[in-house]
N, CA, C, O and the ligand as a Tripos MOL2 file, in Angstrom:
@<TRIPOS>MOLECULE
protein
  293   291    74     0     0
PROTEIN
NO_CHARGES

@<TRIPOS>ATOM
      1 N           0.0350  -26.9320   13.9830 N.3       1 MET1
      2 CA         -1.1140  -26.5960   13.1360 C.3       1 MET1
      3 C          -1.8080  -25.3270   13.6450 C.2       1 MET1
      4 O          -2.1090  -24.4120   12.8790 O.2       1 MET1
      5 N          -2.0480  -25.3010   14.9460 N.am      2 ASN2
      6 CA         -2.6860  -24.1400   15.5490 C.3       2 ASN2
      7 C          -1.8050  -22.9060   15.4470 C.2       2 ASN2
      8 O          -2.2840  -21.7990   15.1990 O.2       2 ASN2
      9 N          -0.5130  -23.1130   15.6430 N.am      3 LEU3
     10 CA          0.4540  -22.0220   15.5440 C.3       3 LEU3
     11 C           0.4950  -21.4820   14.1220 C.2       3 LEU3
     12 O           0.5990  -20.2760   13.8980 O.2       3 LEU3
     13 N           0.4110  -22.3960   13.1770 N.am      4 PHE4
     14 CA          0.4280  -22.0240   11.7570 C.3       4 PHE4
     15 C          -0.7670  -21.1410   11.4300 C.2       4 PHE4
     16 O          -0.6360  -20.1370   10.7300 O.2       4 PHE4
     17 N          -1.9300  -21.5200   11.9410 N.am      5 LEU5
     18 CA         -3.1620  -20.7400   11.7110 C.3       5 LEU5
     19 C          -3.0560  -19.3600   12.3330 C.2       5 LEU5
     20 O          -3.4440  -18.3610   11.7260 O.2       5 LEU5
     21 N          -2.5300  -19.3110   13.5470 N.am      6 THR6
     22 CA         -2.3780  -18.0300   14.2380 C.3       6 THR6
     23 C          -1.4480  -17.1000   13.4720 C.2       6 THR6
     24 O          -1.7220  -15.9080   13.3310 O.2       6 THR6
     25 N          -0.3450  -17.6580   12.9770 N.am      7 ALA7
     26 CA          0.6170  -16.8550   12.2210 C.3       7 ALA7
     27 C          -0.0330  -16.3410   10.9400 C.2       7 ALA7
     28 O           0.1600  -15.1860   10.5620 O.2       7 ALA7
     29 N          -0.8020  -17.1990   10.2760 N.am      8 GLY8
     30 CA         -1.4870  -16.7990    9.0480 C.3       8 GLY8
     31 C          -2.4700  -15.6760    9.2990 C.2       8 GLY8
     32 O          -2.5270  -14.7110    8.5360 O.2       8 GLY8
     33 N          -3.2460  -15.7970   10.3670 N.am      9 ALA9
     34 CA         -4.2220  -14.7680   10.7070 C.3       9 ALA9
     35 C          -3.5310  -13.4530   11.0260 C.2       9 ALA9
     36 O          -4.0190  -12.3810   10.6680 O.2       9 ALA9
     37 N          -2.3910  -13.5410   11.7030 N.am     10 LEU10
     38 CA         -1.6280  -12.3480   12.0720 C.3      10 LEU10
     39 C          -1.1060  -11.6300   10.8330 C.2      10 LEU10
     40 O          -1.1730  -10.4050   10.7350 O.2      10 LEU10
     41 N          -0.5850  -12.4100    9.8890 N.am     11 VAL11
     42 CA         -0.0700  -11.8420    8.6440 C.3      11 VAL11
     43 C          -1.1990  -11.1730    7.8690 C.2      11 VAL11
     44 O          -1.0340  -10.0730    7.3430 O.2      11 VAL11
     45 N          -2.3390  -11.8380    7.8040 N.am     12 LEU12
     46 CA         -3.5000  -11.3020    7.0810 C.3      12 LEU12
     47 C          -3.9890  -10.0070    7.7250 C.2      12 LEU12
     48 O          -4.3010   -9.0370    7.0350 O.2      12 LEU12
     49 N          -4.0500  -10.0050    9.0500 N.am     13 ALA13
     50 CA         -4.5210   -8.8270    9.7730 C.3      13 ALA13
     51 C          -3.5860   -7.6390    9.5550 C.2      13 ALA13
     52 O          -4.0440   -6.5200    9.3210 O.2      13 ALA13
     53 N          -2.2710   -7.8830    9.6320 N.am     14 THR14
     54 CA         -1.3000   -6.7930    9.4190 C.3      14 THR14
     55 C          -1.4170   -6.2560    8.0030 C.2      14 THR14
     56 O          -1.4090   -5.0440    7.7850 O.2      14 THR14
     57 N          -1.5280   -7.1730    7.0380 N.am     15 THR15
     58 CA         -1.6450   -6.7580    5.6400 C.3      15 THR15
     59 C          -2.8460   -5.8490    5.4420 C.2      15 THR15
     60 O          -2.7370   -4.7780    4.8450 O.2      15 THR15
     61 N          -4.0070   -6.2940    5.9560 N.am     16 LEU16
     62 CA         -5.2340   -5.5080    5.7890 C.3      16 LEU16
     63 C          -5.1110   -4.1540    6.4720 C.2      16 LEU16
     64 O          -5.5410   -3.1350    5.9320 O.2      16 LEU16
     65 N          -4.5220   -4.1490    7.6580 N.am     17 LEU17
     66 CA         -4.3820   -2.9060    8.4200 C.3      17 LEU17
     67 C          -3.5220   -1.9030    7.6590 C.2      17 LEU17
     68 O          -3.8690   -0.7260    7.5550 O.2      17 LEU17
     69 N          -2.4050   -2.3760    7.1330 N.am     18 VAL18
     70 CA         -1.4990   -1.4910    6.3880 C.3      18 VAL18
     71 C          -2.1760   -1.0030    5.1180 C.2      18 VAL18
     72 O          -2.0520    0.1670    4.7550 O.2      18 VAL18
     73 N          -2.8920   -1.8970    4.4390 N.am     19 LEU19
     74 CA         -3.5380   -1.5320    3.1770 C.3      19 LEU19
     75 C          -4.6730   -0.5410    3.3950 C.2      19 LEU19
     76 O          -4.9660    0.2720    2.5180 O.2      19 LEU19
     77 N          -5.3150   -0.6050    4.5590 N.am     20 VAL20
     78 CA         -6.3890    0.3460    4.8480 C.3      20 VAL20
     79 C          -5.7960    1.6910    5.2500 C.2      20 VAL20
     80 O          -6.3030    2.7460    4.8710 O.2      20 VAL20
     81 N          -4.7140    1.6350    6.0230 N.am     21 PHE21
     82 CA         -4.0970    2.8630    6.5220 C.3      21 PHE21
     83 C          -3.4630    3.6670    5.3860 C.2      21 PHE21
     84 O          -3.6670    4.8760    5.2760 O.2      21 PHE21
     85 N          -2.6870    2.9730    4.5390 N.am     22 TYR22
     86 CA         -2.1320    3.6250    3.3550 C.3      22 TYR22
     87 C          -3.1060    3.3150    2.2310 C.2      22 TYR22
     88 O          -3.3680    2.1490    1.9360 O.2      22 TYR22
     89 N          -3.6410    4.3520    1.6030 N.am     23 ARG23
     90 CA         -4.6430    4.1450    0.5580 C.3      23 ARG23
     91 C          -4.1630    3.1680   -0.5050 C.2      23 ARG23
     92 O          -3.0160    3.2230   -0.9480 O.2      23 ARG23
     93 N          -5.0440    2.2880   -0.9000 N.am     24 LEU24
     94 CA         -4.6760    1.2700   -1.8730 C.3      24 LEU24
     95 C          -5.2850    1.5610   -3.2380 C.2      24 LEU24
     96 O          -6.4370    1.9810   -3.3520 O.2      24 LEU24
     97 N          -4.4860    1.3270   -4.2620 N.am     25 SER25
     98 CA         -4.9730    1.5130   -5.6190 C.3      25 SER25
     99 C          -4.3930    0.4240   -6.5060 C.2      25 SER25
    100 O          -3.2890   -0.0630   -6.2620 O.2      25 SER25
    101 N          -5.1390    0.0420   -7.5370 N.am     26 PHE26
    102 CA         -4.6280   -0.9550   -8.4650 C.3      26 PHE26
    103 C          -4.2700   -0.3200   -9.8020 C.2      26 PHE26
    104 O          -3.7630   -0.9920  -10.7000 O.2      26 PHE26
    105 N          -4.5340    0.9680   -9.9270 N.am     27 ARG27
    106 CA         -4.2830    1.6280  -11.2070 C.3      27 ARG27
    107 C          -3.2200    2.6990  -11.0720 C.2      27 ARG27
    108 O          -2.7650    3.0300   -9.9770 O.2      27 ARG27
    109 N          -2.8380    3.2320  -12.2300 N.am     28 ASP28
    110 CA         -1.7770    4.2250  -12.2820 C.3      28 ASP28
    111 C          -2.3040    5.6270  -12.0910 C.2      28 ASP28
    112 O          -1.8240    6.5650  -12.7290 O.2      28 ASP28
    113 N          -3.2770    5.7820  -11.2280 N.am     29 ARG29
    114 CA         -3.7690    7.1310  -10.9800 C.3      29 ARG29
    115 C          -4.2050    7.2760   -9.5270 C.2      29 ARG29
    116 O          -4.3610    6.2980   -8.7960 O.2      29 ARG29
    117 N          -4.3950    8.5270   -9.1400 N.am     30 CYS30
    118 CA         -4.7220    8.8270   -7.7530 C.3      30 CYS30
    119 C          -6.1170    8.3140   -7.4000 C.2      30 CYS30
    120 O          -7.0690    8.6040   -8.1230 O.2      30 CYS30
    121 N          -6.2650    7.5640   -6.3150 N.am     31 PRO31
    122 CA         -7.5900    7.0630   -5.9190 C.3      31 PRO31
    123 C          -8.5110    8.1600   -5.3970 C.2      31 PRO31
    124 O          -9.7190    7.9470   -5.2880 O.2      31 PRO31
    125 N          -7.9610    9.3320   -5.0720 N.am     32 ASP32
    126 CA         -8.7860   10.4020   -4.5160 C.3      32 ASP32
    127 C          -9.3020   11.3510   -5.5870 C.2      32 ASP32
    128 O         -10.5080   11.5740   -5.6950 O.2      32 ASP32
    129 N          -8.3880   11.9140   -6.3830 N.am     33 CYS33
    130 CA         -8.8240   12.9110   -7.3570 C.3      33 CYS33
    131 C          -8.7990   12.3620   -8.7830 C.2      33 CYS33
    132 O          -9.1320   13.0820   -9.7240 O.2      33 CYS33
    133 N          -8.4090   11.0950   -8.9550 N.am     34 LYS34
    134 CA         -8.4190   10.4000  -10.2510 C.3      34 LYS34
    135 C          -7.4640   10.9930  -11.2810 C.2      34 LYS34
    136 O          -7.5650   10.6980  -12.4710 O.2      34 LYS34
    137 N          -6.5390   11.8270  -10.8200 N.am     35 HIS35
    138 CA         -5.5720   12.3640  -11.7600 C.3      35 HIS35
    139 C          -4.4590   11.3620  -12.0070 C.2      35 HIS35
    140 O          -4.0230   10.6690  -11.0870 O.2      35 HIS35
    141 N          -4.0090   11.2870  -13.2270 N.am     36 ALA36
    142 CA         -2.9450   10.3500  -13.5600 C.3      36 ALA36
    143 C          -1.6630   11.0630  -13.9390 C.2      36 ALA36
    144 O          -0.6050   10.4370  -14.0050 O.2      36 ALA36
    145 N          -1.7390   12.3700  -14.1910 N.am     37 HIS37
    146 CA         -0.5730   13.0860  -14.7110 C.3      37 HIS37
    147 C           0.3060   13.6680  -13.6150 C.2      37 HIS37
    148 O           1.4480   14.0500  -13.8740 O.2      37 HIS37
    149 N          -0.2040   13.7400  -12.4110 N.am     38 ALA38
    150 CA          0.5380   14.4370  -11.3590 C.3      38 ALA38
    151 C           1.0930   13.4940  -10.3050 C.2      38 ALA38
    152 O           1.3940   13.9240   -9.1910 O.2      38 ALA38
    153 N           1.2340   12.2100  -10.6380 N.am     39 ILE39
    154 CA          1.7430   11.2850   -9.6280 C.3      39 ILE39
    155 C           3.2140   10.9950   -9.8760 C.2      39 ILE39
    156 O           3.6900   10.9660  -11.0110 O.2      39 ILE39
    157 N           3.9100   10.7830   -8.7700 N.am     40 GLU40
    158 CA          5.3190   10.4370   -8.8680 C.3      40 GLU40
    159 C           5.6320    9.3530   -7.8570 C.2      40 GLU40
    160 O           5.1100    9.3540   -6.7420 O.2      40 GLU40
    161 N           6.4890    8.4280   -8.2590 N.am     41 ARG41
    162 CA          6.8490    7.3430   -7.3650 C.3      41 ARG41
    163 C           7.8300    7.8410   -6.3100 C.2      41 ARG41
    164 O           8.8010    8.5270   -6.6270 O.2      41 ARG41
    165 N           7.5710    7.4950   -5.0690 N.am     42 VAL42
    166 CA          8.4510    7.8770   -3.9670 C.3      42 VAL42
    167 C           8.8140    6.6120   -3.1920 C.2      42 VAL42
    168 O           8.1190    5.6010   -3.2950 O.2      42 VAL42
    169 N           9.8920    6.6640   -2.4230 N.am     43 PRO43
    170 CA         10.2680    5.4930   -1.6160 C.3      43 PRO43
    171 C           9.1670    5.1110   -0.6420 C.2      43 PRO43
    172 O           8.4900    5.9710   -0.0790 O.2      43 PRO43
    173 N           8.9990    3.8130   -0.4520 N.am     44 ARG44
    174 CA          7.9470    3.3450    0.4540 C.3      44 ARG44
    175 C           8.3100    3.6350    1.9090 C.2      44 ARG44
    176 O           9.4870    3.6440    2.2700 O.2      44 ARG44
    177 N           7.3000    3.8700    2.7390 N.am     45 PRO45
    178 CA          7.5750    4.0590    4.1760 C.3      45 PRO45
    179 C           8.1470    2.7700    4.7650 C.2      45 PRO45
    180 O           7.9030    1.6790    4.2490 O.2      45 PRO45
    181 N           8.8900    2.9050    5.8230 N.am     46 ILE46
    182 CA          9.5670    1.7520    6.4240 C.3      46 ILE46
    183 C           8.5570    0.7260    6.9270 C.2      46 ILE46
    184 O           8.8330   -0.4730    6.9220 O.2      46 ILE46
    185 N           7.3850    1.1950    7.3620 N.am     47 VAL47
    186 CA          6.3420    0.2790    7.8430 C.3      47 VAL47
    187 C           5.8900   -0.6340    6.7150 C.2      47 VAL47
    188 O           5.7710   -1.8470    6.8870 O.2      47 VAL47
    189 N           5.6390   -0.0310    5.5540 N.am     48 VAL48
    190 CA          5.1970   -0.8080    4.4040 C.3      48 VAL48
    191 C           6.2990   -1.7560    3.9530 C.2      48 VAL48
    192 O           6.0470   -2.9140    3.6220 O.2      48 VAL48
    193 N           7.5350   -1.2380    3.9480 N.am     49 ARG49
    194 CA          8.6510   -2.0500    3.4720 C.3      49 ARG49
    195 C           8.8730   -3.2810    4.3440 C.2      49 ARG49
    196 O           9.2070   -4.3550    3.8430 O.2      49 ARG49
    197 N           8.6870   -3.1180    5.6490 N.am     50 THR50
    198 CA          8.9450   -4.2470    6.5370 C.3      50 THR50
    199 C           7.7470   -5.1900    6.6300 C.2      50 THR50
    200 O           7.9160   -6.4090    6.6650 O.2      50 THR50
    201 N           6.5380   -4.6290    6.6690 N.am     51 LEU51
    202 CA          5.3690   -5.4760    6.8710 C.3      51 LEU51
    203 C           4.8640   -6.1050    5.5800 C.2      51 LEU51
    204 O           4.3210   -7.2100    5.6010 O.2      51 LEU51
    205 N           5.0350   -5.4220    4.4660 N.am     52 LEU52
    206 CA          4.5330   -5.9460    3.1950 C.3      52 LEU52
    207 C           5.6690   -6.2610    2.2350 C.2      52 LEU52
    208 O           5.5740   -6.0060    1.0350 O.2      52 LEU52
    209 N           6.7440   -6.8180    2.7790 N.am     53 PHE53
    210 CA          7.9120   -7.0920    1.9240 C.3      53 PHE53
    211 C           7.6080   -8.1460    0.8730 C.2      53 PHE53
    212 O           8.3060   -8.2320   -0.1370 O.2      53 PHE53
    213 N           6.5650   -8.9570    1.1020 N.am     54 TYR54
    214 CA          6.2360  -10.0550    0.1840 C.3      54 TYR54
    215 C           5.2910   -9.6140   -0.9290 C.2      54 TYR54
    216 O           4.9920  -10.3920   -1.8350 O.2      54 TYR54
    217 N           4.8140   -8.3540   -0.8640 N.am     55 LEU55
    218 CA          3.9050   -7.8660   -1.9010 C.3      55 LEU55
    219 C           4.6430   -6.9020   -2.8240 C.2      55 LEU55
    220 O           5.4320   -6.0810   -2.3570 O.2      55 LEU55
    221 N           4.3950   -6.9940   -4.1340 N.am     56 PRO56
    222 CA          5.0300   -6.0630   -5.0730 C.3      56 PRO56
    223 C           4.3220   -4.7140   -5.0730 C.2      56 PRO56
    224 O           3.5160   -4.4330   -5.9590 O.2      56 PRO56
    225 N           4.6200   -3.8870   -4.0890 N.am     57 THR57
    226 CA          3.9250   -2.6130   -3.9520 C.3      57 THR57
    227 C           4.7810   -1.4450   -4.4350 C.2      57 THR57
    228 O           6.0100   -1.5050   -4.4170 O.2      57 THR57
    229 N           4.1130   -0.3970   -4.8610 N.am     58 GLN58
    230 CA          4.7770    0.8500   -5.2250 C.3      58 GLN58
    231 C           4.0550    1.9810   -4.5240 C.2      58 GLN58
    232 O           2.8300    1.9770   -4.3990 O.2      58 GLN58
    233 N           4.8340    2.9510   -4.0680 N.am     59 TYR59
    234 CA          4.2670    4.0510   -3.3100 C.3      59 TYR59
    235 C           4.3160    5.3150   -4.1590 C.2      59 TYR59
    236 O           5.3590    5.6510   -4.7210 O.2      59 TYR59
    237 N           3.1980    6.0100   -4.2500 N.am     60 PHE60
    238 CA          3.1240    7.1950   -5.0870 C.3      60 PHE60
    239 C           2.6400    8.3910   -4.2870 C.2      60 PHE60
    240 O           1.9440    8.2500   -3.2820 O.2      60 PHE60
    241 N           3.0250    9.5680   -4.7550 N.am     61 VAL61
    242 CA          2.4730   10.7990   -4.2090 C.3      61 VAL61
    243 C           1.7650   11.5190   -5.3470 C.2      61 VAL61
    244 O           2.2720   11.5710   -6.4670 O.2      61 VAL61
    245 N           0.6020   12.0710   -5.0600 N.am     62 CYS62
    246 CA         -0.1570   12.8170   -6.0540 C.3      62 CYS62
    247 C           0.0300   14.3060   -5.7820 C.2      62 CYS62
    248 O          -0.3490   14.7940   -4.7160 O.2      62 CYS62
    249 N           0.6080   15.0270   -6.7320 N.am     63 TYR63
    250 CA          0.8790   16.4410   -6.5270 C.3      63 TYR63
    251 C          -0.3510   17.3020   -6.7540 C.2      63 TYR63
    252 O          -0.3290   18.5090   -6.5170 O.2      63 TYR63
    253 N          -1.4220   16.6710   -7.2130 N.am     64 SER64
    254 CA         -2.6530   17.4130   -7.4320 C.3      64 SER64
    255 C          -3.4040   17.6300   -6.1190 C.2      64 SER64
    256 O          -3.9080   18.7210   -5.8520 O.2      64 SER64
    257 N          -3.4700   16.5680   -5.3000 N.am     65 CYS65
    258 CA         -4.1670   16.7040   -4.0210 C.3      65 CYS65
    259 C          -3.2220   16.4630   -2.8510 C.2      65 CYS65
    260 O          -3.6560   16.4480   -1.7000 O.2      65 CYS65
    261 N          -1.9210   16.2730   -3.1340 N.am     66 MET66
    262 CA         -0.8900   16.0580   -2.1230 C.3      66 MET66
    263 C          -1.1960   14.8770   -1.1950 C.2      66 MET66
    264 O          -0.9190   14.9250    0.0030 O.2      66 MET66
    265 N          -1.7680   13.8260   -1.7670 N.am     67 LYS67
    266 CA         -2.0040   12.6270   -0.9780 C.3      67 LYS67
    267 C          -1.1240   11.5000   -1.4940 C.2      67 LYS67
    268 O          -0.7060   11.4900   -2.6520 O.2      67 LYS67
    269 N          -0.8570   10.5630   -0.6120 N.am     68 ARG68
    270 CA         -0.0150    9.4340   -1.0010 C.3      68 ARG68
    271 C          -0.8500    8.1700   -1.0520 C.2      68 ARG68
    272 O          -1.8170    8.0190   -0.3070 O.2      68 ARG68
    273 N          -0.4740    7.2790   -1.9240 N.am     69 PHE69
    274 CA         -1.2020    6.0210   -2.0020 C.3      69 PHE69
    275 C          -0.2680    4.8940   -2.4190 C.2      69 PHE69
    276 O           0.8120    5.1010   -2.9740 O.2      69 PHE69
    277 N          -0.7450    3.6960   -2.1210 N.am     70 LEU70
    278 CA          0.0310    2.4870   -2.3580 C.3      70 LEU70
    279 C          -0.5730    1.7550   -3.5460 C.2      70 LEU70
    280 O          -1.7930    1.6300   -3.6570 O.2      70 LEU70
    281 N           0.2750    1.2830   -4.4170 N.am     71 ARG71
    282 CA         -0.2490    0.5450   -5.5650 C.3      71 ARG71
    283 C           0.3140   -0.8620   -5.5680 C.2      71 ARG71
    284 O           1.5110   -1.0700   -5.3670 O.2      71 ARG71
    285 N          -0.5680   -1.8270   -5.7990 N.am     72 ILE72
    286 CA         -0.1260   -3.2120   -5.9350 C.3      72 ILE72
    287 C          -0.0580   -3.5330   -7.4150 C.2      72 ILE72
    288 O          -1.0350   -3.3780   -8.1470 O.2      72 ILE72
    289 N           1.0990   -3.9780   -7.8370 N.am     73 LYS73
    290 CA          1.2750   -4.2350   -9.2720 C.3      73 LYS73
    291 C           0.4790   -5.4550   -9.7100 C.2      73 LYS73
    292 O           0.5070   -5.8220  -10.8840 O.2      73 LYS73
    293 ZN         -4.8000   13.0980   -6.1520 Zn       74 ZN74
@<TRIPOS>BOND
     1     1     2 1
     2     2     3 1
     3     3     4 2
     4     3     5 am
     5     5     6 1
     6     6     7 1
     7     7     8 2
     8     7     9 am
     9     9    10 1
    10    10    11 1
    11    11    12 2
    12    11    13 am
    13    13    14 1
    14    14    15 1
    15    15    16 2
    16    15    17 am
    17    17    18 1
    18    18    19 1
    19    19    20 2
    20    19    21 am
    21    21    22 1
    22    22    23 1
    23    23    24 2
    24    23    25 am
    25    25    26 1
    26    26    27 1
    27    27    28 2
    28    27    29 am
    29    29    30 1
    30    30    31 1
    31    31    32 2
    32    31    33 am
    33    33    34 1
    34    34    35 1
    35    35    36 2
    36    35    37 am
    37    37    38 1
    38    38    39 1
    39    39    40 2
    40    39    41 am
    41    41    42 1
    42    42    43 1
    43    43    44 2
    44    43    45 am
    45    45    46 1
    46    46    47 1
    47    47    48 2
    48    47    49 am
    49    49    50 1
    50    50    51 1
    51    51    52 2
    52    51    53 am
    53    53    54 1
    54    54    55 1
    55    55    56 2
    56    55    57 am
    57    57    58 1
    58    58    59 1
    59    59    60 2
    60    59    61 am
    61    61    62 1
    62    62    63 1
    63    63    64 2
    64    63    65 am
    65    65    66 1
    66    66    67 1
    67    67    68 2
    68    67    69 am
    69    69    70 1
    70    70    71 1
    71    71    72 2
    72    71    73 am
    73    73    74 1
    74    74    75 1
    75    75    76 2
    76    75    77 am
    77    77    78 1
    78    78    79 1
    79    79    80 2
    80    79    81 am
    81    81    82 1
    82    82    83 1
    83    83    84 2
    84    83    85 am
    85    85    86 1
    86    86    87 1
    87    87    88 2
    88    87    89 am
    89    89    90 1
    90    90    91 1
    91    91    92 2
    92    91    93 am
    93    93    94 1
    94    94    95 1
    95    95    96 2
    96    95    97 am
    97    97    98 1
    98    98    99 1
    99    99   100 2
   100    99   101 am
   101   101   102 1
   102   102   103 1
   103   103   104 2
   104   103   105 am
   105   105   106 1
   106   106   107 1
   107   107   108 2
   108   107   109 am
   109   109   110 1
   110   110   111 1
   111   111   112 2
   112   111   113 am
   113   113   114 1
   114   114   115 1
   115   115   116 2
   116   115   117 am
   117   117   118 1
   118   118   119 1
   119   119   120 2
   120   119   121 am
   121   121   122 1
   122   122   123 1
   123   123   124 2
   124   123   125 am
   125   125   126 1
   126   126   127 1
   127   127   128 2
   128   127   129 am
   129   129   130 1
   130   130   131 1
   131   131   132 2
   132   131   133 am
   133   133   134 1
   134   134   135 1
   135   135   136 2
   136   135   137 am
   137   137   138 1
   138   138   139 1
   139   139   140 2
   140   139   141 am
   141   141   142 1
   142   142   143 1
   143   143   144 2
   144   143   145 am
   145   145   146 1
   146   146   147 1
   147   147   148 2
   148   147   149 am
   149   149   150 1
   150   150   151 1
   151   151   152 2
   152   151   153 am
   153   153   154 1
   154   154   155 1
   155   155   156 2
   156   155   157 am
   157   157   158 1
   158   158   159 1
   159   159   160 2
   160   159   161 am
   161   161   162 1
   162   162   163 1
   163   163   164 2
   164   163   165 am
   165   165   166 1
   166   166   167 1
   167   167   168 2
   168   167   169 am
   169   169   170 1
   170   170   171 1
   171   171   172 2
   172   171   173 am
   173   173   174 1
   174   174   175 1
   175   175   176 2
   176   175   177 am
   177   177   178 1
   178   178   179 1
   179   179   180 2
   180   179   181 am
   181   181   182 1
   182   182   183 1
   183   183   184 2
   184   183   185 am
   185   185   186 1
   186   186   187 1
   187   187   188 2
   188   187   189 am
   189   189   190 1
   190   190   191 1
   191   191   192 2
   192   191   193 am
   193   193   194 1
   194   194   195 1
   195   195   196 2
   196   195   197 am
   197   197   198 1
   198   198   199 1
   199   199   200 2
   200   199   201 am
   201   201   202 1
   202   202   203 1
   203   203   204 2
   204   203   205 am
   205   205   206 1
   206   206   207 1
   207   207   208 2
   208   207   209 am
   209   209   210 1
   210   210   211 1
   211   211   212 2
   212   211   213 am
   213   213   214 1
   214   214   215 1
   215   215   216 2
   216   215   217 am
   217   217   218 1
   218   218   219 1
   219   219   220 2
   220   219   221 am
   221   221   222 1
   222   222   223 1
   223   223   224 2
   224   223   225 am
   225   225   226 1
   226   226   227 1
   227   227   228 2
   228   227   229 am
   229   229   230 1
   230   230   231 1
   231   231   232 2
   232   231   233 am
   233   233   234 1
   234   234   235 1
   235   235   236 2
   236   235   237 am
   237   237   238 1
   238   238   239 1
   239   239   240 2
   240   239   241 am
   241   241   242 1
   242   242   243 1
   243   243   244 2
   244   243   245 am
   245   245   246 1
   246   246   247 1
   247   247   248 2
   248   247   249 am
   249   249   250 1
   250   250   251 1
   251   251   252 2
   252   251   253 am
   253   253   254 1
   254   254   255 1
   255   255   256 2
   256   255   257 am
   257   257   258 1
   258   258   259 1
   259   259   260 2
   260   259   261 am
   261   261   262 1
   262   262   263 1
   263   263   264 2
   264   263   265 am
   265   265   266 1
   266   266   267 1
   267   267   268 2
   268   267   269 am
   269   269   270 1
   270   270   271 1
   271   271   272 2
   272   271   273 am
   273   273   274 1
   274   274   275 1
   275   275   276 2
   276   275   277 am
   277   277   278 1
   278   278   279 1
   279   279   280 2
   280   279   281 am
   281   281   282 1
   282   282   283 1
   283   283   284 2
   284   283   285 am
   285   285   286 1
   286   286   287 1
   287   287   288 2
   288   287   289 am
   289   289   290 1
   290   290   291 1
   291   291   292 2
@<TRIPOS>SUBSTRUCTURE
     1 MET1         2 RESIDUE 1 A MET
     2 ASN2         6 RESIDUE 1 A ASN
     3 LEU3        10 RESIDUE 1 A LEU
     4 PHE4        14 RESIDUE 1 A PHE
     5 LEU5        18 RESIDUE 1 A LEU
     6 THR6        22 RESIDUE 1 A THR
     7 ALA7        26 RESIDUE 1 A ALA
     8 GLY8        30 RESIDUE 1 A GLY
     9 ALA9        34 RESIDUE 1 A ALA
    10 LEU10       38 RESIDUE 1 A LEU
    11 VAL11       42 RESIDUE 1 A VAL
    12 LEU12       46 RESIDUE 1 A LEU
    13 ALA13       50 RESIDUE 1 A ALA
    14 THR14       54 RESIDUE 1 A THR
    15 THR15       58 RESIDUE 1 A THR
    16 LEU16       62 RESIDUE 1 A LEU
    17 LEU17       66 RESIDUE 1 A LEU
    18 VAL18       70 RESIDUE 1 A VAL
    19 LEU19       74 RESIDUE 1 A LEU
    20 VAL20       78 RESIDUE 1 A VAL
    21 PHE21       82 RESIDUE 1 A PHE
    22 TYR22       86 RESIDUE 1 A TYR
    23 ARG23       90 RESIDUE 1 A ARG
    24 LEU24       94 RESIDUE 1 A LEU
    25 SER25       98 RESIDUE 1 A SER
    26 PHE26      102 RESIDUE 1 A PHE
    27 ARG27      106 RESIDUE 1 A ARG
    28 ASP28      110 RESIDUE 1 A ASP
    29 ARG29      114 RESIDUE 1 A ARG
    30 CYS30      118 RESIDUE 1 A CYS
    31 PRO31      122 RESIDUE 1 A PRO
    32 ASP32      126 RESIDUE 1 A ASP
    33 CYS33      130 RESIDUE 1 A CYS
    34 LYS34      134 RESIDUE 1 A LYS
    35 HIS35      138 RESIDUE 1 A HIS
    36 ALA36      142 RESIDUE 1 A ALA
    37 HIS37      146 RESIDUE 1 A HIS
    38 ALA38      150 RESIDUE 1 A ALA
    39 ILE39      154 RESIDUE 1 A ILE
    40 GLU40      158 RESIDUE 1 A GLU
    41 ARG41      162 RESIDUE 1 A ARG
    42 VAL42      166 RESIDUE 1 A VAL
    43 PRO43      170 RESIDUE 1 A PRO
    44 ARG44      174 RESIDUE 1 A ARG
    45 PRO45      178 RESIDUE 1 A PRO
    46 ILE46      182 RESIDUE 1 A ILE
    47 VAL47      186 RESIDUE 1 A VAL
    48 VAL48      190 RESIDUE 1 A VAL
    49 ARG49      194 RESIDUE 1 A ARG
    50 THR50      198 RESIDUE 1 A THR
    51 LEU51      202 RESIDUE 1 A LEU
    52 LEU52      206 RESIDUE 1 A LEU
    53 PHE53      210 RESIDUE 1 A PHE
    54 TYR54      214 RESIDUE 1 A TYR
    55 LEU55      218 RESIDUE 1 A LEU
    56 PRO56      222 RESIDUE 1 A PRO
    57 THR57      226 RESIDUE 1 A THR
    58 GLN58      230 RESIDUE 1 A GLN
    59 TYR59      234 RESIDUE 1 A TYR
    60 PHE60      238 RESIDUE 1 A PHE
    61 VAL61      242 RESIDUE 1 A VAL
    62 CYS62      246 RESIDUE 1 A CYS
    63 TYR63      250 RESIDUE 1 A TYR
    64 SER64      254 RESIDUE 1 A SER
    65 CYS65      258 RESIDUE 1 A CYS
    66 MET66      262 RESIDUE 1 A MET
    67 LYS67      266 RESIDUE 1 A LYS
    68 ARG68      270 RESIDUE 1 A ARG
    69 PHE69      274 RESIDUE 1 A PHE
    70 LEU70      278 RESIDUE 1 A LEU
    71 ARG71      282 RESIDUE 1 A ARG
    72 ILE72      286 RESIDUE 1 A ILE
    73 LYS73      290 RESIDUE 1 A LYS
    74 ZN74       293 GROUP 0 **** ****
């Protein structure tokens, strides 16, 4: 039971850390400059792929401000 709680907390902490480090967005546009026309889907970083394999995430790059962000479908 205690081990289960520890594992859960660890998973939650990693998820939050990754989501804070890679900008998170729920919409189809850049969270920084709000442009929707200049984004393109790119392969996810290996960190995101391994740590957030259970989340349906998509990784985008915004060519307007050259920033990358993560989107949860
Ligand atoms: Zn942008």
